[in-house]
PASEBA-1860 file (N, C-alpha, C; in nm, 3 decimals):
! residues 266
1> MAVIGFIG> -0.235/-1.040/0.680/-0.187/-0.971/0.593/-0.389/-0.977/0.604 ~ -0.401/-0.812/0.631/-0.552/-0.736/0.618/-0.636/-0.773/0.501 ~ -0.765/-0.768/0.540/-0.861/-0.823/0.369/-0.960/-0.708/0.354 ~ -0.935/-0.702/0.245/-0.996/-0.565/0.188/-1.152/-0.624/0.142 ~ -1.209/-0.568/0.132/-1.349/-0.604/0.069/-1.389/-0.496/0.005 ~ -1.449/-0.507/-0.141/-1.508/-0.424/-0.248/-1.661/-0.479/-0.266 ~ -1.695/-0.402/-0.269/-1.817/-0.429/-0.279/-1.894/-0.253/-0.382 ~ -1.887/-0.341/-0.481/-1.823/-0.255/-0.627/-1.711/-0.283/-0.672
9> SGNMGSAI> -1.763/-0.283/-0.818/-1.656/-0.341/-0.873/-1.613/-0.275/-1.046 ~ -1.690/-0.187/-1.078/-1.694/-0.068/-1.181/-1.601/0.001/-1.204 ~ -1.575/0.120/-1.259/-1.469/0.151/-1.306/-1.378/0.168/-1.257 ~ -1.418/0.309/-1.134/-1.316/0.355/-1.017/-1.282/0.242/-0.940 ~ -1.397/0.134/-0.888/-1.335/0.061/-0.760/-1.267/-0.061/-0.845 ~ -1.280/-0.100/-0.973/-1.182/-0.172/-1.030/-1.054/-0.130/-1.063 ~ -1.014/0.011/-1.100/-0.881/0.092/-1.085/-0.834/0.073/-0.954 ~ -0.910/0.114/-0.823/-0.826/0.115/-0.703/-0.822/-0.056/-0.673
17> INSIAKTK> -0.911/-0.149/-0.682/-0.811/-0.259/-0.719/-0.730/-0.281/-0.675 ~ -0.743/-0.292/-0.888/-0.600/-0.320/-0.930/-0.452/-0.237/-0.841 ~ -0.478/-0.096/-0.824/-0.360/-0.063/-0.766/-0.355/-0.104/-0.625 ~ -0.427/-0.140/-0.571/-0.409/-0.212/-0.438/-0.330/-0.364/-0.409 ~ -0.404/-0.442/-0.538/-0.325/-0.544/-0.559/-0.213/-0.549/-0.609 ~ -0.131/-0.467/-0.660/-0.012/-0.459/-0.682/0.094/-0.450/-0.586 ~ 0.049/-0.396/-0.485/0.130/-0.346/-0.365/0.158/-0.482/-0.332 ~ 0.076/-0.606/-0.332/0.042/-0.750/-0.239/0.018/-0.736/-0.085
25> KHKILIYD> 0.038/-0.572/-0.065/0.041/-0.631/0.102/-0.171/-0.633/0.182 ~ -0.241/-0.705/0.098/-0.346/-0.693/0.108/-0.431/-0.807/0.027 ~ -0.499/-0.915/0.095/-0.618/-1.021/0.014/-0.718/-0.969/0.032 ~ -0.777/-0.929/-0.130/-0.874/-0.865/-0.188/-0.960/-0.900/-0.180 ~ -1.145/-0.912/-0.165/-1.236/-0.986/-0.130/-1.343/-0.907/-0.294 ~ -1.384/-0.973/-0.355/-1.470/-0.836/-0.395/-1.650/-0.892/-0.435 ~ -1.742/-0.837/-0.456/-1.876/-0.879/-0.469/-1.920/-0.769/-0.508 ~ -2.039/-0.778/-0.644/-2.098/-0.688/-0.746/-2.262/-0.795/-0.778
33> INRELALQ> -2.324/-0.700/-0.788/-2.442/-0.781/-0.844/-2.419/-0.819/-0.989 ~ -2.315/-0.745/-1.067/-2.298/-0.787/-1.181/-2.174/-0.934/-1.192 ~ -2.186/-1.007/-1.115/-2.108/-1.144/-1.104/-2.004/-1.150/-1.236 ~ -2.056/-1.152/-1.358/-1.951/-1.201/-1.409/-1.816/-1.045/-1.439 ~ -1.871/-0.902/-1.394/-1.787/-0.808/-1.388/-1.667/-0.843/-1.298 ~ -1.766/-0.871/-1.176/-1.659/-0.918/-1.013/-1.562/-1.038/-1.031 ~ -1.619/-1.120/-1.111/-1.512/-1.236/-1.166/-1.425/-1.193/-1.255 ~ -1.403/-1.068/-1.364/-1.319/-1.033/-1.451/-1.248/-0.983/-1.390
41> VANESNSM> -1.289/-0.912/-1.299/-1.188/-0.732/-1.197/-1.101/-0.864/-1.138 ~ -1.146/-1.005/-1.083/-1.082/-1.078/-0.943/-0.958/-1.133/-1.002 ~ -0.995/-1.182/-1.154/-0.926/-1.298/-1.185/-0.807/-1.154/-1.271 ~ -0.840/-1.050/-1.317/-0.725/-0.957/-1.363/-0.599/-0.889/-1.221 ~ -0.677/-0.903/-1.112/-0.628/-0.821/-0.961/-0.527/-0.987/-0.905 ~ -0.575/-1.100/-0.942/-0.556/-1.195/-0.833/-0.643/-1.189/-0.709 ~ -0.794/-1.207/-0.725/-0.855/-1.131/-0.648/-0.971/-1.243/-0.613 ~ -1.014/-1.249/-0.500/-1.147/-1.356/-0.535/-1.334/-1.298/-0.500
49> SVELETLL> -1.423/-1.314/-0.580/-1.475/-1.266/-0.631/-1.592/-1.378/-0.516 ~ -1.684/-1.279/-0.419/-1.751/-1.420/-0.373/-1.891/-1.336/-0.305 ~ -1.976/-1.430/-0.251/-2.089/-1.322/-0.203/-2.095/-1.213/-0.102 ~ -2.178/-1.163/-0.109/-2.187/-1.063/0.016/-2.172/-1.090/0.162 ~ -2.212/-1.217/0.199/-2.251/-1.204/0.345/-2.095/-1.300/0.344 ~ -2.022/-1.343/0.239/-1.919/-1.368/0.282/-1.790/-1.242/0.342 ~ -1.809/-1.156/0.216/-1.740/-1.034/0.221/-1.732/-0.957/0.332 ~ -1.867/-0.965/0.382/-1.881/-0.883/0.490/-1.840/-0.997/0.623
57> SDSDIIFL> -1.862/-1.131/0.640/-1.779/-1.211/0.723/-1.636/-1.154/0.770 ~ -1.592/-1.160/0.624/-1.465/-1.191/0.582/-1.336/-1.055/0.592 ~ -1.389/-0.978/0.546/-1.327/-0.875/0.557/-1.278/-0.753/0.667 ~ -1.148/-0.730/0.674/-1.126/-0.615/0.795/-1.180/-0.479/0.795 ~ -1.191/-0.445/0.656/-1.209/-0.294/0.590/-1.314/-0.314/0.467 ~ -1.382/-0.251/0.442/-1.480/-0.260/0.340/-1.478/-0.137/0.279 ~ -1.516/-0.118/0.120/-1.465/-0.013/0.031/-1.620/-0.080/-0.037 ~ -1.671/0.098/0.015/-1.815/0.121/-0.038/-1.781/0.173/-0.258
65> AVKPQILP> -1.789/0.067/-0.287/-1.788/0.122/-0.412/-1.920/0.152/-0.542 ~ -1.995/0.217/-0.485/-2.125/0.170/-0.562/-2.175/0.319/-0.569 ~ -2.259/0.339/-0.683/-2.319/0.443/-0.665/-2.377/0.494/-0.585 ~ -2.397/0.626/-0.493/-2.494/0.677/-0.417/-2.607/0.621/-0.408 ~ -2.657/0.604/-0.497/-2.820/0.561/-0.533/-2.839/0.419/-0.479 ~ -2.712/0.341/-0.456/-2.739/0.238/-0.450/-2.695/0.187/-0.274 ~ -2.680/0.239/-0.238/-2.672/0.302/-0.093/-2.797/0.222/-0.014 ~ -2.914/0.295/-0.003/-2.994/0.274/0.028/-3.038/0.112/0.087
73> SLYKDLKG> -3.003/0.064/-0.057/-3.075/-0.114/-0.090/-2.956/-0.196/0.025 ~ -2.867/-0.153/0.085/-2.758/-0.263/0.080/-2.729/-0.216/0.277 ~ -2.770/-0.084/0.288/-2.734/-0.046/0.457/-2.856/-0.144/0.574 ~ -2.916/-0.212/0.487/-2.982/-0.310/0.591/-2.893/-0.462/0.630 ~ -2.848/-0.484/0.521/-2.702/-0.598/0.518/-2.564/-0.534/0.594 ~ -2.584/-0.400/0.546/-2.414/-0.312/0.625/-2.437/-0.312/0.749 ~ -2.518/-0.263/0.841/-2.567/-0.198/0.964/-2.531/-0.341/1.056 ~ -2.442/-0.239/1.133/-2.363/-0.322/1.243/-2.249/-0.417/1.244
81> RGKKWISI> -2.205/-0.425/1.128/-2.128/-0.556/1.116/-1.994/-0.524/1.230 ~ -1.922/-0.424/1.226/-1.817/-0.399/1.342/-1.722/-0.373/1.273 ~ -1.735/-0.355/1.130/-1.610/-0.339/1.067/-1.594/-0.184/1.046 ~ -1.463/-0.150/0.961/-1.421/-0.078/0.959/-1.408/-0.004/0.809 ~ -1.499/0.110/0.787/-1.520/0.152/0.610/-1.457/0.256/0.610 ~ -1.430/0.226/0.415/-1.377/0.338/0.358/-1.479/0.346/0.189 ~ -1.536/0.483/0.181/-1.658/0.516/0.119/-1.610/0.571/0.004 ~ -1.601/0.578/-0.144/-1.632/0.678/-0.210/-1.745/0.702/-0.318
89> AAGVSLAT> -1.833/0.636/-0.240/-1.975/0.700/-0.303/-1.948/0.840/-0.273 ~ -1.945/0.920/-0.388/-1.995/1.048/-0.432/-2.123/1.105/-0.356 ~ -2.077/1.207/-0.284/-2.139/1.274/-0.221/-2.245/1.248/-0.082 ~ -2.213/1.135/-0.034/-2.254/1.071/0.101/-2.152/1.091/0.193 ~ -2.218/1.214/0.264/-2.158/1.247/0.404/-2.116/1.129/0.458 ~ -2.043/1.173/0.594/-1.973/1.090/0.730/-2.069/1.070/0.793 ~ -2.149/1.154/0.815/-2.303/1.176/0.908/-2.388/1.087/0.854 ~ -2.389/1.057/0.727/-2.504/0.951/0.696/-2.443/0.872/0.645
97> LKKNLGSD> -2.313/0.816/0.661/-2.286/0.693/0.630/-2.236/0.634/0.777 ~ -2.249/0.717/0.901/-2.213/0.641/1.025/-2.373/0.636/1.073 ~ -2.441/0.712/1.035/-2.589/0.660/1.110/-2.645/0.525/1.069 ~ -2.621/0.531/0.887/-2.688/0.420/0.805/-2.535/0.275/0.830 ~ -2.452/0.288/0.879/-2.386/0.199/0.898/-2.358/0.162/1.052 ~ -2.353/0.233/1.117/-2.382/0.169/1.248/-2.245/0.160/1.322 ~ -2.171/0.291/1.253/-2.038/0.281/1.336/-1.979/0.403/1.276 ~ -1.872/0.405/1.338/-1.776/0.606/1.354/-1.638/0.525/1.258
105> QIVRLMPN> -1.596/0.411/1.247/-1.475/0.397/1.188/-1.520/0.405/1.055 ~ -1.515/0.528/1.002/-1.522/0.569/0.863/-1.449/0.700/0.810 ~ -1.390/0.635/0.698/-1.303/0.680/0.593/-1.340/0.744/0.468 ~ -1.363/0.883/0.460/-1.409/0.944/0.306/-1.333/0.957/0.199 ~ -1.341/0.894/0.055/-1.182/0.961/-0.002/-1.297/0.969/-0.138 ~ -1.226/1.049/-0.188/-1.268/1.119/-0.307/-1.148/1.118/-0.446 ~ -1.139/1.038/-0.502/-1.020/1.015/-0.552/-1.062/1.065/-0.741 ~ -0.996/1.071/-0.882/-0.999/1.101/-0.975/-0.980/1.001/-1.113
113> ISTEVGKS> -1.069/1.045/-1.203/-0.996/0.953/-1.249/-0.870/0.881/-1.287 ~ -0.790/0.940/-1.293/-0.668/0.915/-1.327/-0.575/0.785/-1.167 ~ -0.690/0.779/-1.128/-0.640/0.657/-1.037/-0.612/0.541/-1.142 ~ -0.712/0.536/-1.251/-0.648/0.461/-1.372/-0.533/0.411/-1.389 ~ -0.443/0.494/-1.383/-0.246/0.529/-1.416/-0.255/0.548/-1.276 ~ -0.232/0.540/-1.169/-0.236/0.553/-1.036/-0.153/0.654/-0.961 ~ -0.256/0.767/-1.064/-0.187/0.934/-1.060/-0.354/0.968/-1.017 ~ -0.390/0.928/-0.913/-0.474/1.029/-0.883/-0.470/1.130/-0.777
121> GTALCATG> -0.503/1.242/-0.753/-0.526/1.296/-0.640/-0.649/1.282/-0.559 ~ -0.668/1.246/-0.441/-0.765/1.193/-0.369/-0.751/1.230/-0.209 ~ -0.871/1.322/-0.201/-0.905/1.373/-0.067/-0.913/1.252/0.010 ~ -0.922/1.316/0.120/-0.947/1.214/0.283/-0.964/1.297/0.378 ~ -1.137/1.226/0.429/-1.137/1.267/0.554/-1.212/1.137/0.663 ~ -1.251/1.184/0.780/-1.265/1.092/0.836/-1.338/1.137/0.930 ~ -1.420/1.038/1.035/-1.541/1.070/1.112/-1.425/1.094/1.247 ~ -1.511/1.200/1.364/-1.418/1.279/1.445/-1.402/1.116/1.571
129> ETDESFIK> -1.474/0.967/1.539/-1.420/0.911/1.616/-1.240/0.755/1.582 ~ -1.266/0.838/1.447/-1.211/0.728/1.381/-1.063/0.707/1.441 ~ -0.985/0.586/1.429/-0.885/0.555/1.462/-0.802/0.602/1.385 ~ -0.705/0.703/1.477/-0.580/0.743/1.421/-0.520/0.641/1.307 ~ -0.526/0.491/1.377/-0.418/0.357/1.289/-0.469/0.392/1.173 ~ -0.646/0.340/1.147/-0.707/0.334/1.052/-0.679/0.452/0.928 ~ -0.715/0.562/1.016/-0.627/0.701/0.960/-0.500/0.685/0.801 ~ -0.453/0.588/0.901/-0.312/0.635/0.875/-0.281/0.524/0.756
137> ESIAIAES> -0.362/0.371/0.801/-0.372/0.255/0.711/-0.446/0.285/0.575 ~ -0.542/0.385/0.586/-0.620/0.435/0.451/-0.549/0.489/0.353 ~ -0.429/0.639/0.462/-0.343/0.718/0.403/-0.329/0.647/0.288 ~ -0.240/0.505/0.343/-0.104/0.389/0.303/-0.213/0.372/0.161 ~ -0.348/0.296/0.226/-0.403/0.260/0.055/-0.412/0.377/-0.031 ~ -0.517/0.476/0.013/-0.496/0.593/-0.117/-0.366/0.585/-0.195 ~ -0.248/0.629/-0.097/-0.089/0.635/-0.153/-0.060/0.536/-0.245 ~ -0.139/0.423/-0.259/-0.104/0.320/-0.384/-0.116/0.381/-0.526
145> FGSVYLLD> -0.219/0.463/-0.521/-0.300/0.528/-0.652/-0.282/0.667/-0.690 ~ -0.198/0.728/-0.581/-0.217/0.856/-0.610/-0.132/0.917/-0.477 ~ -0.199/1.064/-0.496/-0.140/1.128/-0.439/-0.269/1.157/-0.313 ~ -0.240/1.184/-0.163/-0.366/1.222/-0.103/-0.369/1.310/-0.019 ~ -0.496/1.403/0.013/-0.517/1.546/0.047/-0.592/1.521/0.176 ~ -0.561/1.537/0.275/-0.664/1.519/0.405/-0.719/1.652/0.391 ~ -0.839/1.675/0.410/-0.920/1.788/0.374/-1.023/1.769/0.512 ~ -1.084/1.904/0.543/-1.182/1.893/0.632/-1.294/1.869/0.518
153> EKLFGAFV> -1.426/1.779/0.522/-1.524/1.744/0.443/-1.600/1.841/0.410 ~ -1.602/1.955/0.502/-1.643/2.052/0.420/-1.619/2.089/0.267 ~ -1.485/2.098/0.301/-1.394/2.130/0.144/-1.406/2.010/0.022 ~ -1.484/1.932/0.037/-1.477/1.833/-0.031/-1.538/1.846/-0.164 ~ -1.628/2.012/-0.158/-1.692/2.091/-0.264/-1.568/2.113/-0.325 ~ -1.498/2.235/-0.282/-1.390/2.273/-0.343/-1.297/2.158/-0.395 ~ -1.258/2.104/-0.351/-1.214/1.963/-0.404/-1.241/1.926/-0.559 ~ -1.369/1.897/-0.564/-1.423/1.876/-0.669/-1.414/1.950/-0.791
161> GSSASAIA> -1.418/2.100/-0.768/-1.400/2.185/-0.877/-1.242/2.184/-0.882 ~ -1.150/2.158/-0.825/-0.998/2.186/-0.868/-0.888/2.055/-0.903 ~ -0.998/1.953/-0.873/-0.938/1.826/-0.922/-1.096/1.737/-0.990 ~ -1.134/1.641/-0.886/-1.204/1.515/-0.947/-1.302/1.577/-1.110 ~ -1.328/1.753/-1.110/-1.388/1.762/-1.178/-1.315/1.812/-1.314 ~ -1.224/1.937/-1.234/-1.109/1.996/-1.300/-1.027/1.927/-1.427 ~ -1.009/1.777/-1.361/-0.920/1.747/-1.489/-0.973/1.766/-1.605 ~ -1.118/1.687/-1.651/-1.221/1.752/-1.808/-1.128/1.881/-1.794
169> TVFAFING> -1.075/1.998/-1.709/-1.052/2.123/-1.763/-0.915/2.132/-1.828 ~ -0.866/2.043/-1.751/-0.726/2.017/-1.841/-0.763/1.918/-1.954 ~ -0.764/1.867/-1.978/-0.852/1.779/-2.118/-0.892/1.875/-2.190 ~ -0.966/1.966/-2.172/-1.037/2.081/-2.258/-0.912/2.114/-2.297 ~ -0.803/2.237/-2.223/-0.711/2.311/-2.213/-0.630/2.229/-2.349 ~ -0.591/2.133/-2.310/-0.486/2.082/-2.380/-0.544/2.040/-2.546 ~ -0.653/2.026/-2.519/-0.738/1.982/-2.685/-0.743/2.076/-2.739 ~ -0.745/2.205/-2.684/-0.757/2.351/-2.737/-0.625/2.391/-2.794
177> LALGAVKE> -0.521/2.360/-2.743/-0.377/2.397/-2.774/-0.347/2.282/-2.854 ~ -0.389/2.180/-2.879/-0.352/2.047/-3.005/-0.451/2.139/-3.129 ~ -0.537/2.192/-3.057/-0.627/2.226/-3.255/-0.584/2.328/-3.282 ~ -0.508/2.410/-3.173/-0.497/2.557/-3.224/-0.347/2.530/-3.304 ~ -0.267/2.466/-3.293/-0.099/2.365/-3.329/-0.245/2.308/-3.491 ~ -0.292/2.297/-3.463/-0.353/2.223/-3.605/-0.420/2.328/-3.676 ~ -0.469/2.426/-3.637/-0.519/2.497/-3.736/-0.401/2.594/-3.805 ~ -0.270/2.550/-3.692/-0.111/2.661/-3.792/-0.087/2.536/-3.871
185> GLSYSQAL> -0.100/2.456/-3.881/-0.023/2.369/-3.996/0.010/2.183/-3.964 ~ -0.033/2.189/-3.788/0.031/2.041/-3.755/-0.084/1.964/-3.774 ~ -0.031/1.792/-3.786/-0.116/1.720/-3.781/-0.208/1.717/-3.620 ~ -0.344/1.674/-3.634/-0.324/1.641/-3.436/-0.252/1.525/-3.366 ~ -0.229/1.496/-3.431/-0.148/1.384/-3.375/-0.005/1.430/-3.319 ~ 0.090/1.514/-3.402/0.155/1.519/-3.349/0.123/1.680/-3.261 ~ 0.057/1.760/-3.291/-0.018/1.860/-3.189/-0.002/1.828/-3.044 ~ -0.090/1.704/-3.048/-0.132/1.591/-2.932/-0.029/1.565/-2.839
193> NIVCSTTF> 0.096/1.517/-2.892/0.192/1.488/-2.829/0.283/1.627/-2.803 ~ 0.307/1.692/-2.885/0.389/1.853/-2.823/0.324/1.900/-2.748 ~ 0.190/1.941/-2.729/0.107/1.960/-2.610/0.104/1.890/-2.458 ~ 0.109/1.748/-2.480/0.150/1.710/-2.394/0.241/1.692/-2.298 ~ 0.405/1.680/-2.422/0.568/1.702/-2.336/0.546/1.834/-2.280 ~ 0.483/1.964/-2.357/0.481/2.082/-2.303/0.408/2.121/-2.155 ~ 0.302/2.053/-2.144/0.237/2.074/-2.010/0.338/1.947/-1.894 ~ 0.384/1.808/-1.980/0.424/1.757/-1.862/0.596/1.881/-1.775
201> GALKLLES> 0.632/1.901/-1.885/0.751/2.010/-1.855/0.726/2.124/-1.763 ~ 0.627/2.156/-1.800/0.563/2.276/-1.706/0.547/2.249/-1.555 ~ 0.469/2.108/-1.614/0.511/2.059/-1.429/0.562/2.038/-1.322 ~ 0.676/1.985/-1.420/0.775/1.953/-1.356/0.848/2.052/-1.278 ~ 0.866/2.138/-1.407/0.918/2.296/-1.353/0.860/2.358/-1.261 ~ 0.747/2.375/-1.257/0.636/2.401/-1.145/0.715/2.350/-0.992 ~ 0.711/2.241/-1.024/0.672/2.091/-0.887/0.849/2.171/-0.815 ~ 0.933/2.155/-0.867/1.080/2.145/-0.853/1.141/2.320/-0.842
209> SKAHPEEL> 1.107/2.364/-0.928/1.134/2.533/-0.889/1.067/2.592/-0.776 ~ 0.929/2.544/-0.713/0.855/2.637/-0.644/0.867/2.775/-0.646 ~ 0.823/2.795/-0.770/0.789/2.903/-0.772/0.606/2.969/-0.856 ~ 0.596/3.037/-0.776/0.490/3.098/-0.785/0.430/3.141/-0.983 ~ 0.346/3.042/-1.039/0.309/3.047/-1.127/0.316/3.174/-1.234 ~ 0.300/3.274/-1.208/0.291/3.400/-1.214/0.460/3.442/-1.261 ~ 0.563/3.388/-1.135/0.669/3.406/-1.212/0.763/3.384/-1.278 ~ 0.697/3.259/-1.356/0.748/3.141/-1.424/0.693/3.210/-1.603
217> ISKVCSPG> 0.613/3.236/-1.546/0.503/3.341/-1.671/0.590/3.430/-1.738 ~ 0.628/3.533/-1.647/0.717/3.646/-1.651/0.837/3.596/-1.692 ~ 0.899/3.514/-1.693/1.009/3.463/-1.728/1.031/3.413/-1.904 ~ 0.893/3.356/-1.877/0.864/3.337/-2.079/0.871/3.445/-2.163 ~ 0.823/3.563/-2.087/0.755/3.652/-2.111/0.876/3.767/-2.213 ~ 0.934/3.774/-2.365/0.998/3.845/-2.340/0.954/3.982/-2.416 ~ 1.043/4.074/-2.387/0.892/4.185/-2.439/0.924/4.261/-2.579 ~ 0.756/4.250/-2.630/0.740/4.237/-2.743/0.744/4.130/-2.825
225> GTTIESVT> 0.754/4.027/-2.757/0.806/3.878/-2.798/0.651/3.824/-2.821 ~ 0.644/3.668/-2.875/0.547/3.590/-2.901/0.440/3.600/-2.761 ~ 0.514/3.541/-2.647/0.431/3.467/-2.566/0.341/3.559/-2.510 ~ 0.433/3.677/-2.473/0.346/3.862/-2.458/0.198/3.812/-2.503 ~ 0.195/3.825/-2.623/0.106/3.813/-2.710/-0.003/3.708/-2.648 ~ 0.005/3.630/-2.660/-0.037/3.504/-2.638/-0.111/3.527/-2.486 ~ -0.029/3.592/-2.427/-0.089/3.570/-2.268/-0.213/3.709/-2.244 ~ -0.072/3.808/-2.290/-0.219/3.920/-2.343/-0.359/3.912/-2.378
233> LLENSGFK> -0.404/3.750/-2.507/-0.502/3.737/-2.537/-0.620/3.688/-2.465 ~ -0.540/3.622/-2.350/-0.582/3.534/-2.265/-0.634/3.618/-2.218 ~ -0.532/3.693/-2.119/-0.598/3.792/-1.992/-0.722/3.893/-2.067 ~ -0.779/3.919/-2.175/-0.828/4.009/-2.249/-0.939/3.971/-2.228 ~ -0.885/3.817/-2.272/-1.020/3.763/-2.276/-1.106/3.680/-2.144 ~ -1.022/3.683/-2.051/-1.137/3.638/-1.932/-1.074/3.519/-1.889 ~ -0.986/3.463/-1.933/-0.916/3.327/-1.932/-0.897/3.261/-1.770 ~ -0.842/3.368/-1.704/-0.823/3.334/-1.585/-0.986/3.346/-1.475
241> GILIDSVS> -1.030/3.408/-1.514/-1.171/3.454/-1.446/-1.261/3.296/-1.507 ~ -1.233/3.306/-1.592/-1.360/3.131/-1.668/-1.263/3.019/-1.609 ~ -1.173/3.030/-1.591/-1.115/2.912/-1.479/-1.155/2.912/-1.359 ~ -1.119/3.045/-1.306/-1.203/3.069/-1.132/-1.325/3.019/-1.157 ~ -1.401/3.048/-1.219/-1.601/3.039/-1.216/-1.601/2.883/-1.243 ~ -1.489/2.792/-1.320/-1.538/2.637/-1.326/-1.535/2.601/-1.208 ~ -1.414/2.617/-1.128/-1.411/2.536/-1.015/-1.537/2.581/-0.932 ~ -1.564/2.723/-0.930/-1.642/2.814/-0.826/-1.818/2.699/-0.878
249> VASQRAQQ> -1.826/2.685/-1.027/-1.978/2.609/-1.014/-1.997/2.451/-1.019 ~ -1.851/2.405/-1.047/-1.882/2.246/-1.013/-1.842/2.213/-0.863 ~ -1.783/2.325/-0.771/-1.813/2.299/-0.630/-1.915/2.319/-0.559 ~ -2.024/2.416/-0.661/-2.162/2.480/-0.561/-2.278/2.308/-0.653 ~ -2.181/2.304/-0.775/-2.272/2.125/-0.836/-2.292/2.033/-0.662 ~ -2.148/2.017/-0.683/-2.109/1.922/-0.551/-2.168/1.916/-0.406 ~ -2.176/2.046/-0.402/-2.268/2.026/-0.261/-2.413/2.024/-0.279 ~ -2.478/2.096/-0.395/-2.622/2.037/-0.414/-2.632/1.886/-0.435
257> LEEKANKE> -2.558/1.820/-0.490/-2.526/1.705/-0.515/-2.546/1.622/-0.375 ~ -2.459/1.633/-0.301/-2.437/1.629/-0.161/-2.559/1.599/-0.056 ~ -2.614/1.749/-0.075/-2.777/1.775/0.006/-2.850/1.647/-0.026 ~ -2.867/1.622/-0.199/-2.983/1.521/-0.254/-2.871/1.409/-0.227 ~ -2.779/1.376/-0.205/-2.756/1.219/-0.169/-2.806/1.160/-0.034 ~ -2.715/1.309/0.068/-2.782/1.261/0.206/-2.943/1.256/0.233 ~ -3.045/1.379/0.153/-3.158/1.310/0.180/-3.215/1.187/0.127 ~ -3.180/1.081/0.003/-3.201/1.003/-0.020/-3.159/0.903/0.009
265> NQ> -3.063/0.911/0.084/-2.971/0.794/0.214/-2.977/0.748/0.322 ~ -3.078/0.903/0.416/-3.174/0.886/0.486/-3.189/0.762/0.592
END
């Protein structure tokens, strides 16, 4: 049974720890500068809270689950350990990790907040030297908390715009529809349940039909009916263009933050 060590047990780290623990395929060690938090997460996941040196010595795979600005203070302890590394540190590139860890066995993951319910969309990339077996192992680990997308690292910004950040857009969309129903007389709790059910149904239909979204829209739009009125308003208001732009600005900001993080992590 491989031993996975987690440096950091905050919101995302703890969500991943809990998901991996449920598979019962790995022993998990946790180190966090906040010992109380590490102990709490360890108790919840049937894992062990340990000192950093113990984790570095005993782990086969080490997750870097700390904020990117914390990494520079850790590199001197991490470098040259001969370990396999998985990083979820936002914006810290493979090249920066490779240089500061003294290793070429590195996988970079970018999950989203749905990790908390095991439904994350997670981007994955690795150094060119990373063993294929480690990449497959990392994919299996990431699949314990959702779907995995193998992407070139240069596309991580696009992933941020369409997933990691876009999940907030989805929440805003759902909230807006619910508020519209409130305006027309429903209670917010009724409206939210209805909108969530509709959203879930739409996703299942899109997934099962394999149809283009525009094809499904045309099926719902009856001549002179209610749906075409709604769709016309969205089109005239630039709804689609706003969504396109929202992905672009998040993607561009992700690239800016990555450049900044890599300068700080040199």
